[in-house]
MARRO-720653 format. One record per residue (C-alpha): residue number from 1; x, y, z. Coordinates in steps of 0.05 Angstrom, whole numbers. Layout:
<nodes>
<node pos="NUM" u="X" v="Y" w="Z"/>
...
</nodes>
This chain:
<nodes>
<node pos="1" u="2" v="-5" w="-4"/>
<node pos="2" u="56" v="49" w="18"/>
<node pos="3" u="82" v="43" w="-55"/>
<node pos="4" u="20" v="44" w="-91"/>
<node pos="5" u="1" v="109" w="-49"/>
<node pos="6" u="68" v="131" w="-71"/>
<node pos="7" u="60" v="125" w="-141"/>
<node pos="8" u="-7" v="155" w="-138"/>
<node pos="9" u="7" v="213" w="-95"/>
<node pos="10" u="72" v="227" w="-147"/>
<node pos="11" u="24" v="220" w="-208"/>
<node pos="12" u="-29" v="265" w="-190"/>
<node pos="13" u="27" v="313" w="-158"/>
<node pos="14" u="56" v="313" w="-228"/>
<node pos="15" u="-9" v="323" w="-270"/>
<node pos="16" u="-31" v="374" w="-217"/>
<node pos="17" u="29" v="412" w="-223"/>
<node pos="18" u="18" v="419" w="-306"/>
<node pos="19" u="-48" v="437" w="-286"/>
<node pos="20" u="-39" v="492" w="-240"/>
<node pos="21" u="27" v="527" w="-268"/>
<node pos="22" u="-15" v="539" w="-334"/>
<node pos="23" u="-70" v="576" w="-281"/>
<node pos="24" u="-23" v="620" w="-236"/>
<node pos="25" u="8" v="638" w="-311"/>
<node pos="26" u="-57" v="659" w="-334"/>
<node pos="27" u="-69" v="698" w="-276"/>
<node pos="28" u="2" v="738" w="-283"/>
<node pos="29" u="25" v="740" w="-350"/>
<node pos="30" u="-14" v="704" w="-408"/>
<node pos="31" u="-59" v="750" w="-421"/>
<node pos="32" u="0" v="811" w="-452"/>
<node pos="33" u="28" v="756" w="-484"/>
<node pos="34" u="-29" v="717" w="-528"/>
<node pos="35" u="-81" v="774" w="-526"/>
<node pos="36" u="-46" v="841" w="-530"/>
<node pos="37" u="-96" v="869" w="-569"/>
<node pos="38" u="-146" v="862" w="-509"/>
<node pos="39" u="-156" v="915" w="-463"/>
<node pos="40" u="-118" v="887" w="-394"/>
<node pos="41" u="-188" v="873" w="-367"/>
<node pos="42" u="-206" v="831" w="-433"/>
<node pos="43" u="-134" v="801" w="-432"/>
<node pos="44" u="-142" v="774" w="-370"/>
<node pos="45" u="-210" v="746" w="-388"/>
<node pos="46" u="-185" v="713" w="-447"/>
<node pos="47" u="-128" v="676" w="-413"/>
<node pos="48" u="-180" v="655" w="-364"/>
<node pos="49" u="-225" v="635" w="-415"/>
<node pos="50" u="-170" v="578" w="-443"/>
<node pos="51" u="-159" v="556" w="-373"/>
<node pos="52" u="-231" v="542" w="-369"/>
<node pos="53" u="-222" v="511" w="-431"/>
<node pos="54" u="-180" v="454" w="-387"/>
<node pos="55" u="-235" v="442" w="-345"/>
<node pos="56" u="-285" v="431" w="-403"/>
<node pos="57" u="-241" v="377" w="-429"/>
<node pos="58" u="-232" v="346" w="-361"/>
<node pos="59" u="-305" v="304" w="-371"/>
<node pos="60" u="-287" v="285" w="-434"/>
<node pos="61" u="-224" v="246" w="-407"/>
<node pos="62" u="-261" v="224" w="-360"/>
<node pos="63" u="-294" v="183" w="-403"/>
<node pos="64" u="-242" v="162" w="-458"/>
<node pos="65" u="-203" v="139" w="-389"/>
<node pos="66" u="-260" v="117" w="-357"/>
<node pos="67" u="-274" v="69" w="-412"/>
<node pos="68" u="-203" v="44" w="-409"/>
<node pos="69" u="-202" v="33" w="-339"/>
<node pos="70" u="-270" v="-5" w="-338"/>
<node pos="71" u="-257" v="-53" w="-397"/>
<node pos="72" u="-180" v="-57" w="-389"/>
<node pos="73" u="-162" v="-35" w="-326"/>
<node pos="74" u="-145" v="19" w="-275"/>
<node pos="75" u="-65" v="18" w="-289"/>
<node pos="76" u="-64" v="32" w="-363"/>
<node pos="77" u="-103" v="104" w="-351"/>
<node pos="78" u="-38" v="116" w="-297"/>
<node pos="79" u="9" v="123" w="-346"/>
<node pos="80" u="-17" v="148" w="-415"/>
<node pos="81" u="-59" v="201" w="-380"/>
<node pos="82" u="2" v="230" w="-343"/>
<node pos="83" u="46" v="219" w="-419"/>
<node pos="84" u="-12" v="259" w="-453"/>
<node pos="85" u="-17" v="315" w="-399"/>
<node pos="86" u="62" v="323" w="-387"/>
<node pos="87" u="74" v="323" w="-469"/>
<node pos="88" u="17" v="385" w="-470"/>
<node pos="89" u="53" v="424" w="-415"/>
<node pos="90" u="121" v="420" w="-443"/>
<node pos="91" u="96" v="438" w="-508"/>
<node pos="92" u="57" v="504" w="-475"/>
<node pos="93" u="131" v="530" w="-461"/>
<node pos="94" u="149" v="519" w="-528"/>
<node pos="95" u="96" v="564" w="-562"/>
<node pos="96" u="111" v="630" w="-601"/>
<node pos="97" u="76" v="682" w="-568"/>
<node pos="98" u="21" v="736" w="-609"/>
<node pos="99" u="76" v="773" w="-632"/>
<node pos="100" u="107" v="718" w="-666"/>
<node pos="101" u="55" v="682" w="-696"/>
<node pos="102" u="-6" v="720" w="-694"/>
<node pos="103" u="-71" v="692" w="-676"/>
<node pos="104" u="-51" v="622" w="-683"/>
<node pos="105" u="-19" v="630" w="-619"/>
<node pos="106" u="-77" v="633" w="-578"/>
<node pos="107" u="-114" v="583" w="-618"/>
<node pos="108" u="-62" v="531" w="-603"/>
<node pos="109" u="-50" v="550" w="-527"/>
<node pos="110" u="-124" v="544" w="-530"/>
<node pos="111" u="-111" v="466" w="-562"/>
<node pos="112" u="-64" v="452" w="-513"/>
<node pos="113" u="-97" v="477" w="-451"/>
<node pos="114" u="-154" v="427" w="-477"/>
<node pos="115" u="-98" v="371" w="-482"/>
<node pos="116" u="-80" v="391" w="-413"/>
<node pos="117" u="-155" v="372" w="-390"/>
<node pos="118" u="-161" v="309" w="-421"/>
<node pos="119" u="-106" v="280" w="-397"/>
<node pos="120" u="-120" v="298" w="-320"/>
<node pos="121" u="-194" v="276" w="-328"/>
<node pos="122" u="-165" v="212" w="-336"/>
<node pos="123" u="-119" v="218" w="-281"/>
<node pos="124" u="-157" v="224" w="-222"/>
<node pos="125" u="-200" v="167" w="-236"/>
<node pos="126" u="-148" v="115" w="-246"/>
<node pos="127" u="-110" v="137" w="-191"/>
<node pos="128" u="-159" v="141" w="-133"/>
<node pos="129" u="-191" v="81" w="-156"/>
<node pos="130" u="-121" v="33" w="-153"/>
<node pos="131" u="-112" v="64" w="-81"/>
<node pos="132" u="-189" v="54" w="-61"/>
<node pos="133" u="-194" v="-20" w="-92"/>
<node pos="134" u="-119" v="-39" w="-60"/>
<node pos="135" u="-142" v="-9" w="11"/>
<node pos="136" u="-170" v="-58" w="70"/>
<node pos="137" u="-242" v="-38" w="82"/>
<node pos="138" u="-228" v="5" w="145"/>
<node pos="139" u="-183" v="39" w="115"/>
<node pos="140" u="-202" v="67" w="47"/>
<node pos="141" u="-214" v="137" w="54"/>
<node pos="142" u="-139" v="143" w="93"/>
<node pos="143" u="-103" v="110" w="36"/>
<node pos="144" u="-147" v="140" w="-21"/>
<node pos="145" u="-137" v="206" w="10"/>
<node pos="146" u="-60" v="200" w="-21"/>
<node pos="147" u="-77" v="219" w="-93"/>
<node pos="148" u="-104" v="279" w="-55"/>
<node pos="149" u="-48" v="309" w="-29"/>
<node pos="150" u="-30" v="306" w="-101"/>
<node pos="151" u="-59" v="366" w="-115"/>
<node pos="152" u="-27" v="404" w="-56"/>
<node pos="153" u="36" v="384" w="-79"/>
<node pos="154" u="32" v="407" w="-153"/>
<node pos="155" u="7" v="465" w="-133"/>
<node pos="156" u="62" v="476" w="-83"/>
<node pos="157" u="111" v="453" w="-131"/>
<node pos="158" u="74" v="503" w="-188"/>
<node pos="159" u="73" v="570" w="-153"/>
<node pos="160" u="144" v="548" w="-114"/>
<node pos="161" u="174" v="552" w="-186"/>
<node pos="162" u="141" v="617" w="-198"/>
<node pos="163" u="152" v="649" w="-137"/>
<node pos="164" u="225" v="635" w="-149"/>
<node pos="165" u="230" v="664" w="-215"/>
<node pos="166" u="188" v="724" w="-192"/>
<node pos="167" u="234" v="735" w="-139"/>
<node pos="168" u="302" v="730" w="-187"/>
<node pos="169" u="274" v="758" w="-252"/>
<node pos="170" u="262" v="827" w="-277"/>
<node pos="171" u="185" v="838" w="-302"/>
<node pos="172" u="209" v="847" w="-373"/>
<node pos="173" u="250" v="778" w="-364"/>
<node pos="174" u="196" v="743" w="-338"/>
<node pos="175" u="150" v="759" w="-386"/>
<node pos="176" u="198" v="748" w="-444"/>
<node pos="177" u="229" v="678" w="-425"/>
<node pos="178" u="222" v="664" w="-343"/>
<node pos="179" u="148" v="645" w="-352"/>
<node pos="180" u="162" v="582" w="-389"/>
<node pos="181" u="210" v="542" w="-349"/>
<node pos="182" u="159" v="509" w="-310"/>
<node pos="183" u="125" v="487" w="-359"/>
<node pos="184" u="193" v="460" w="-394"/>
<node pos="185" u="205" v="430" w="-320"/>
<node pos="186" u="148" v="387" w="-328"/>
<node pos="187" u="173" v="337" w="-380"/>
<node pos="188" u="230" v="312" w="-321"/>
<node pos="189" u="176" v="305" w="-275"/>
<node pos="190" u="132" v="268" w="-324"/>
<node pos="191" u="187" v="219" w="-328"/>
<node pos="192" u="202" v="215" w="-252"/>
<node pos="193" u="128" v="207" w="-250"/>
<node pos="194" u="126" v="137" w="-305"/>
<node pos="195" u="185" v="116" w="-269"/>
<node pos="196" u="150" v="110" w="-203"/>
<node pos="197" u="90" v="80" w="-237"/>
<node pos="198" u="126" v="34" w="-284"/>
<node pos="199" u="113" v="-29" w="-223"/>
<node pos="200" u="44" v="-4" w="-205"/>
<node pos="201" u="6" v="-70" w="-206"/>
<node pos="202" u="-73" v="-76" w="-227"/>
<node pos="203" u="-128" v="-61" w="-174"/>
<node pos="204" u="-149" v="-139" w="-152"/>
<node pos="205" u="-224" v="-117" w="-150"/>
<node pos="206" u="-219" v="-105" w="-222"/>
<node pos="207" u="-190" v="-165" w="-242"/>
<node pos="208" u="-242" v="-209" w="-210"/>
<node pos="209" u="-294" v="-165" w="-249"/>
<node pos="210" u="-318" v="-228" w="-303"/>
<node pos="211" u="-379" v="-178" w="-339"/>
<node pos="212" u="-339" v="-117" w="-354"/>
<node pos="213" u="-390" v="-66" w="-386"/>
<node pos="214" u="-388" v="-55" w="-459"/>
<node pos="215" u="-397" v="9" w="-470"/>
<node pos="216" u="-397" v="38" w="-393"/>
<node pos="217" u="-412" v="101" w="-410"/>
<node pos="218" u="-478" v="81" w="-436"/>
<node pos="219" u="-486" v="47" w="-376"/>
<node pos="220" u="-477" v="101" w="-329"/>
<node pos="221" u="-518" v="152" w="-364"/>
<node pos="222" u="-577" v="99" w="-360"/>
<node pos="223" u="-569" v="74" w="-291"/>
<node pos="224" u="-538" v="126" w="-256"/>
<node pos="225" u="-545" v="194" w="-282"/>
<node pos="226" u="-575" v="224" w="-226"/>
<node pos="227" u="-519" v="200" w="-181"/>
<node pos="228" u="-478" v="231" w="-234"/>
<node pos="229" u="-514" v="302" w="-238"/>
<node pos="230" u="-521" v="306" w="-151"/>
<node pos="231" u="-438" v="286" w="-139"/>
<node pos="232" u="-417" v="338" w="-185"/>
<node pos="233" u="-466" v="389" w="-163"/>
<node pos="234" u="-443" v="367" w="-88"/>
<node pos="235" u="-364" v="378" w="-107"/>
<node pos="236" u="-380" v="447" w="-157"/>
<node pos="237" u="-364" v="495" w="-92"/>
<node pos="238" u="-298" v="455" w="-69"/>
<node pos="239" u="-273" v="472" w="-146"/>
<node pos="240" u="-301" v="539" w="-137"/>
<node pos="241" u="-266" v="568" w="-77"/>
<node pos="242" u="-200" v="537" w="-83"/>
<node pos="243" u="-191" v="568" w="-156"/>
<node pos="244" u="-219" v="629" w="-124"/>
<node pos="245" u="-165" v="623" w="-70"/>
<node pos="246" u="-101" v="601" w="-121"/>
<node pos="247" u="-119" v="635" w="-193"/>
<node pos="248" u="-169" v="685" w="-185"/>
<node pos="249" u="-141" v="720" w="-123"/>
<node pos="250" u="-75" v="731" w="-159"/>
<node pos="251" u="-103" v="780" w="-208"/>
<node pos="252" u="-148" v="813" w="-164"/>
<node pos="253" u="-93" v="826" w="-125"/>
<node pos="254" u="-43" v="847" w="-161"/>
<node pos="255" u="-86" v="889" w="-209"/>
<node pos="256" u="-136" v="914" w="-165"/>
<node pos="257" u="-104" v="920" w="-87"/>
<node pos="258" u="-36" v="936" w="-113"/>
<node pos="259" u="-4" v="874" w="-73"/>
<node pos="260" u="55" v="845" w="-102"/>
<node pos="261" u="62" v="779" w="-150"/>
<node pos="262" u="106" v="753" w="-99"/>
<node pos="263" u="69" v="764" w="-34"/>
<node pos="264" u="-1" v="736" w="-62"/>
<node pos="265" u="43" v="674" w="-86"/>
<node pos="266" u="73" v="661" w="-10"/>
<node pos="267" u="-3" v="679" w="16"/>
<node pos="268" u="-32" v="621" w="-22"/>
<node pos="269" u="27" v="574" w="-13"/>
<node pos="270" u="23" v="580" w="59"/>
<node pos="271" u="-55" v="558" w="61"/>
<node pos="272" u="-40" v="502" w="14"/>
<node pos="273" u="12" v="473" w="57"/>
<node pos="274" u="-43" v="471" w="114"/>
<node pos="275" u="-89" v="442" w="66"/>
<node pos="276" u="-47" v="381" w="45"/>
<node pos="277" u="-21" v="363" w="116"/>
<node pos="278" u="-102" v="366" w="136"/>
<node pos="279" u="-121" v="329" w="84"/>
<node pos="280" u="-98" v="251" w="111"/>
<node pos="281" u="-128" v="273" w="184"/>
<node pos="282" u="-190" v="284" w="160"/>
<node pos="283" u="-192" v="224" w="118"/>
<node pos="284" u="-180" v="178" w="185"/>
<node pos="285" u="-236" v="216" w="208"/>
<node pos="286" u="-282" v="197" w="150"/>
<node pos="287" u="-266" v="126" w="165"/>
<node pos="288" u="-280" v="138" w="231"/>
<node pos="289" u="-352" v="176" w="222"/>
<node pos="290" u="-376" v="173" w="156"/>
<node pos="291" u="-358" v="209" w="84"/>
<node pos="292" u="-421" v="246" w="81"/>
<node pos="293" u="-423" v="285" w="152"/>
<node pos="294" u="-354" v="314" w="132"/>
<node pos="295" u="-381" v="329" w="68"/>
<node pos="296" u="-440" v="371" w="94"/>
<node pos="297" u="-398" v="409" w="151"/>
<node pos="298" u="-347" v="433" w="102"/>
<node pos="299" u="-411" v="451" w="51"/>
<node pos="300" u="-431" v="491" w="115"/>
<node pos="301" u="-367" v="523" w="126"/>
<node pos="302" u="-363" v="553" w="61"/>
<node pos="303" u="-433" v="581" w="59"/>
<node pos="304" u="-414" v="614" w="124"/>
<node pos="305" u="-342" v="635" w="107"/>
<node pos="306" u="-347" v="671" w="33"/>
<node pos="307" u="-364" v="731" w="49"/>
<node pos="308" u="-318" v="744" w="107"/>
<node pos="309" u="-269" v="723" w="65"/>
<node pos="310" u="-274" v="766" w="7"/>
<node pos="311" u="-269" v="819" w="55"/>
<node pos="312" u="-204" v="801" w="83"/>
<node pos="313" u="-177" v="792" w="12"/>
<node pos="314" u="-206" v="868" w="1"/>
<node pos="315" u="-157" v="905" w="60"/>
<node pos="316" u="-93" v="890" w="17"/>
<node pos="317" u="-58" v="858" w="85"/>
<node pos="318" u="-21" v="791" w="72"/>
<node pos="319" u="-46" v="768" w="146"/>
<node pos="320" u="-107" v="776" w="135"/>
<node pos="321" u="-109" v="756" w="64"/>
<node pos="322" u="-71" v="692" w="90"/>
<node pos="323" u="-135" v="686" w="153"/>
<node pos="324" u="-184" v="689" w="96"/>
<node pos="325" u="-147" v="639" w="53"/>
<node pos="326" u="-145" v="589" w="107"/>
<node pos="327" u="-218" v="585" w="140"/>
<node pos="328" u="-240" v="580" w="68"/>
<node pos="329" u="-192" v="523" w="48"/>
<node pos="330" u="-203" v="485" w="107"/>
<node pos="331" u="-280" v="479" w="95"/>
<node pos="332" u="-252" v="449" w="19"/>
<node pos="333" u="-213" v="404" w="40"/>
<node pos="334" u="-257" v="374" w="96"/>
<node pos="335" u="-298" v="354" w="37"/>
<node pos="336" u="-240" v="332" w="-13"/>
<node pos="337" u="-200" v="295" w="35"/>
<node pos="338" u="-250" v="238" w="43"/>
<node pos="339" u="-285" v="247" w="-36"/>
<node pos="340" u="-228" v="197" w="-64"/>
<node pos="341" u="-263" v="144" w="-27"/>
<node pos="342" u="-338" v="171" w="-27"/>
<node pos="343" u="-344" v="178" w="-97"/>
<node pos="344" u="-316" v="105" w="-122"/>
<node pos="345" u="-364" v="74" w="-61"/>
<node pos="346" u="-418" v="108" w="-98"/>
<node pos="347" u="-423" v="65" w="-152"/>
<node pos="348" u="-416" v="-10" w="-175"/>
<node pos="349" u="-346" v="-34" w="-192"/>
<node pos="350" u="-360" v="-53" w="-258"/>
<node pos="351" u="-373" v="22" w="-285"/>
<node pos="352" u="-341" v="56" w="-228"/>
<node pos="353" u="-272" v="82" w="-270"/>
<node pos="354" u="-327" v="117" w="-318"/>
<node pos="355" u="-385" v="142" w="-257"/>
<node pos="356" u="-331" v="175" w="-209"/>
<node pos="357" u="-290" v="205" w="-255"/>
<node pos="358" u="-346" v="233" w="-302"/>
<node pos="359" u="-383" v="258" w="-239"/>
<node pos="360" u="-320" v="283" w="-200"/>
<node pos="361" u="-297" v="322" w="-270"/>
<node pos="362" u="-362" v="351" w="-290"/>
<node pos="363" u="-356" v="390" w="-211"/>
<node pos="364" u="-297" v="417" w="-242"/>
<node pos="365" u="-332" v="444" w="-307"/>
<node pos="366" u="-389" v="476" w="-261"/>
<node pos="367" u="-347" v="505" w="-197"/>
<node pos="368" u="-273" v="511" w="-227"/>
<node pos="369" u="-280" v="531" w="-312"/>
<node pos="370" u="-328" v="587" w="-289"/>
<node pos="371" u="-311" v="610" w="-228"/>
<node pos="372" u="-246" v="657" w="-253"/>
<node pos="373" u="-286" v="689" w="-300"/>
<node pos="374" u="-343" v="699" w="-263"/>
<node pos="375" u="-299" v="727" w="-208"/>
<node pos="376" u="-267" v="772" w="-242"/>
<node pos="377" u="-329" v="804" w="-285"/>
<node pos="378" u="-362" v="809" w="-214"/>
<node pos="379" u="-303" v="841" w="-182"/>
<node pos="380" u="-300" v="892" w="-247"/>
<node pos="381" u="-371" v="921" w="-225"/>
<node pos="382" u="-358" v="921" w="-151"/>
<node pos="383" u="-331" v="970" w="-105"/>
<node pos="384" u="-271" v="969" w="-54"/>
<node pos="385" u="-293" v="893" w="-28"/>
<node pos="386" u="-318" v="846" w="-78"/>
<node pos="387" u="-388" v="823" w="-49"/>
<node pos="388" u="-416" v="798" w="-111"/>
<node pos="389" u="-362" v="741" w="-114"/>
<node pos="390" u="-381" v="720" w="-51"/>
<node pos="391" u="-459" v="718" w="-51"/>
<node pos="392" u="-426" v="674" w="-122"/>
<node pos="393" u="-390" v="631" w="-80"/>
<node pos="394" u="-443" v="623" w="-22"/>
<node pos="395" u="-498" v="609" w="-71"/>
<node pos="396" u="-457" v="552" w="-105"/>
<node pos="397" u="-446" v="530" w="-28"/>
<node pos="398" u="-517" v="519" w="-9"/>
<node pos="399" u="-523" v="484" w="-80"/>
<node pos="400" u="-462" v="436" w="-68"/>
<node pos="401" u="-497" v="432" w="7"/>
<node pos="402" u="-567" v="405" w="-12"/>
<node pos="403" u="-531" v="354" w="-71"/>
<node pos="404" u="-491" v="324" w="-11"/>
<node pos="405" u="-570" v="314" w="31"/>
<node pos="406" u="-584" v="275" w="-20"/>
<node pos="407" u="-531" v="230" w="-28"/>
<node pos="408" u="-523" v="167" w="27"/>
<node pos="409" u="-470" v="154" w="77"/>
<node pos="410" u="-420" v="90" w="38"/>
<node pos="411" u="-377" v="78" w="95"/>
<node pos="412" u="-376" v="6" w="116"/>
<node pos="413" u="-397" v="-17" w="181"/>
<node pos="414" u="-356" v="-51" w="231"/>
<node pos="415" u="-354" v="-126" w="217"/>
<node pos="416" u="-383" v="-140" w="284"/>
<node pos="417" u="-447" v="-92" w="264"/>
<node pos="418" u="-459" v="-130" w="205"/>
<node pos="419" u="-447" v="-203" w="218"/>
<node pos="420" u="-503" v="-239" w="250"/>
<node pos="421" u="-504" v="-251" w="321"/>
<node pos="422" u="-481" v="-325" w="334"/>
<node pos="423" u="-542" v="-378" w="352"/>
</nodes>
């Protein structure tokens, strides 16, 4: 389990590094480089639009790789998805800007971002299913939380590289060539991830399935469509809060509040460190008390904290910004620490890779793809405090809370409870 957990964590860290480094670059530099004919606001919106294309691709990736995972096994998904995402990320770093090739530059940027999302859409399902289906029954949430730590590590790595470049390069150097370095680094990281995953064994539960689904997506749509919609709606606020904190806030604070890029990256990274540490601890709570109670508590926390968070952000004071982010991300990870166990347990094994991944990534479209664009537009028409952003996130939190309320608990009962009494 340790070897499998390490391989799952490393792979998700690499793939989310690729995904996050693009989001940070979109907030800081891609607008002027690829959309220079737009106004600063329109350029930022356009860059966030290409950012959103990755989320649109993720459900398609979950369908494609979910089909492979349900038909051919979970292990092939891990290898192919990592290779695809890594190649697309390196290609972004090699892409000429608008000043060199004109309108072809933003078009190619959009295509590469789409390929990134396609690979990431398959990654999550394969990684968490291998961890969940290898894990002992009473520790599924704990072992499946290791792939969930991967996004935190990927984010820290991506922003750590960006922070180092931001601190050592001038603005002109960073805009000219410095922003490309994090994308090029993905090649080495992907190679390391593939090396770690080479010895991962196939899921024992998959090997026991005798009647594999011929068209997993068709079975999911026919028999589990309500479950897919509920899980997508339930997860939407988590994505929205995460990308509000880690992506939109960078652009808002640097452009509107005059906070330095370096200070904002430090604030966000400190928050994500706490998130990574809390993930396995909260997963242990989920193994003991259930998945659904944590999800309900996390959504309630996000609903109550969104207005205070934007108020603290608008002060421009780093300590208060960090406090606002910390509370929001703690509520977020209370939900997402147990999701890697909860979603697979909701679906039968023969369509689990497709069903869990489609629900998870549709939540990304609802909450992650639109949030930076919507938040930017709402903040532009607001005052000093972007109350509209707080209202938008609060409504999403209440929607997610309602969806979780309609989902069943899945935590396995202790053996002493499920076995009949002797005699």
